[in-house]
C-alpha positions in Angstrom: 137.0 196.9 253.1 138.0 193.9 251.1 136.5 195.4 247.9 138.7 198.5 248.3 141.8 196.3 248.8 141.0 194.2 245.8 140.3 197.3 243.6 143.7 198.8 244.7 145.4 195.5 243.8 143.8 195.4 240.4 144.7 199.0 239.7 148.3 198.3 240.7 148.5 195.3 238.5 147.1 197.3 235.6 149.5 200.1 236.2 152.4 197.7 236.2 151.3 196.3 232.8 151.1 199.7 231.3 154.6 200.6 232.5 155.9 197.3 231.1 154.2 197.9 227.7 155.7 201.4 227.7 159.1 200.0 228.1 158.6 197.4 225.4 157.4 200.0 223.0 160.3 202.3 223.6 162.8 199.4 223.2 161.2 198.4 219.9 161.4 202.0 218.7 165.0 202.3 219.8 165.8 199.2 217.8 164.4 201.0 214.7 161.2 199.0 214.3 158.5 200.5 212.1 155.8 202.4 214.1 153.0 200.4 212.4 154.7 197.1 213.3 155.2 198.2 216.9 151.5 199.3 217.1 150.4 195.9 215.8 152.5 193.9 218.2 151.6 196.1 221.2 147.9 196.2 220.2 148.0 200.0 220.2 147.3 202.6 217.6 150.2 204.2 215.7 149.3 207.5 217.4 149.7 205.9 220.8 153.0 204.5 219.8 154.2 207.8 218.4 153.1 209.6 221.6 155.2 207.1 223.7 158.1 207.5 221.3 158.0 211.3 221.6 157.6 211.2 225.4 160.6 208.9 225.7 162.6 211.1 223.2 163.0 208.2 220.8 161.1 209.8 217.9 
């Protein structure tokens, strides 16, 4: 039972971090930052950054 609870907590923490990173990436794109710069800072690929930008209607 404890393993299930710990796994659920870890998944929730990871999900929160992903949402936070998504918000940060969209904010940087809205501010006009270069996609490659955003990708480098966020430790993502340019393709991932572009996908987030398109989904958030920033690009």
